[in-house]
C-alpha positions in Angstrom: -10.5 4.7 -6.2 -8.4 5.3 -9.3 -7.0 1.8 -9.1 -10.5 0.4 -9.1 -12.0 2.9 -11.6 -12.8 0.2 -14.2 -14.8 -1.8 -11.6 -16.9 1.3 -10.7 -17.6 1.9 -14.4 -18.7 -1.8 -14.8 -21.5 -0.9 -12.4 -22.5 2.1 -14.5 -21.1 4.4 -11.9 -19.4 7.8 -12.3 -16.9 9.0 -9.8 -16.5 12.7 -8.9 -14.2 14.3 -6.4 -15.1 17.7 -4.9 -12.5 19.9 -3.3 -13.0 23.2 -1.4 -9.7 24.4 -2.8 -9.3 26.6 -5.8 -9.6 24.9 -9.2 -5.8 25.0 -9.9 -5.1 23.0 -6.8 -7.7 20.3 -7.8 -6.1 20.2 -11.3 -2.7 19.7 -9.8 -3.9 16.8 -7.6 -5.7 15.3 -10.5 -2.6 15.4 -12.7 -0.3 14.2 -9.8 -2.5 11.2 -9.2 -3.3 10.7 -12.9 -7.0 10.5 -12.1 -9.4 9.4 -14.8 -12.4 11.0 -13.1 -13.1 14.7 -12.6 -12.0 16.7 -9.6 -14.5 19.5 -9.2 -13.7 22.7 -7.3 -16.1 24.1 -4.7 -14.2 27.1 -3.1 -17.6 28.7 -2.2 -18.4 25.5 -0.3 -21.9 25.2 -1.8 -21.8 21.4 -2.3 -20.0 20.5 0.9 -22.3 22.8 3.0 -25.4 21.3 1.3 -24.2 17.8 2.2 -23.2 18.8 5.7 -19.5 17.8 5.5 -17.6 21.1 5.7 -15.2 21.6 8.6 -16.5 18.7 10.6 -12.9 18.0 11.7 -12.1 21.6 12.4 -9.7 21.9 9.5 -11.6 24.2 7.2 -11.9 21.4 4.6 -14.6 18.9 3.7 -14.5 15.7 5.8 -13.5 12.7 3.6 -16.9 11.5 2.5 -18.6 9.3 -0.1 -22.1 9.7 -1.3 -23.8 7.2 -3.5 -26.4 9.0 -5.4 -28.8 7.2 -7.8 -29.7 8.4 -11.3 -32.8 10.2 -9.8 -30.6 12.2 -7.5 -31.5 10.3 -4.4 -28.7 9.8 -1.8 -28.7 6.0 -1.3 -25.6 5.6 1.0 -23.3 7.9 2.9 -20.0 7.5 4.6 -18.4 10.4 6.4 -14.9 10.0 7.8 -14.2 10.7 11.5 -10.6 11.7 10.7 -8.6 12.9 7.6 -7.6 9.3 6.9 -10.9 7.7 7.6 -12.3 6.6 4.2 -14.4 3.6 3.2 -12.6 0.8 1.3 -13.3 0.6 -2.4 -14.8 -2.8 -1.8 -17.3 -1.3 0.7 -18.4 1.2 -1.9 -18.6 -1.3 -4.6 -20.7 -3.5 -2.3 -23.2 -0.7 -1.9 -23.3 -0.1 -5.7 -23.9 -3.8 -6.3 -26.8 -3.8 -3.8 -28.4 -0.8 -5.7 -28.0 -2.6 -9.0 -29.7 -5.7 -7.8 -33.4 -5.6 -8.3 -35.5 -6.4 -5.3 
């Protein structure tokens, strides 16, 4: 997503990553990958439990997931991976964002 960050911003979109690991781990990942968007820490698993994606793969982590949430806080699209490497393509996510931005 980092490589396509400008394309996400063009669609008036903000990216956030959430990790169940301690904040220092998220910071290290953010620095290592030179991410321009925030990596939030959720060691208490409040967000990942609320969205139902914690430990789905039996690894005590959040399943790789993408939630497109509109400005009113309504979840408009969800992708939950079936393995640790199962993630939607950036183009798939951008397609969903474009559909939301199109009136009608």
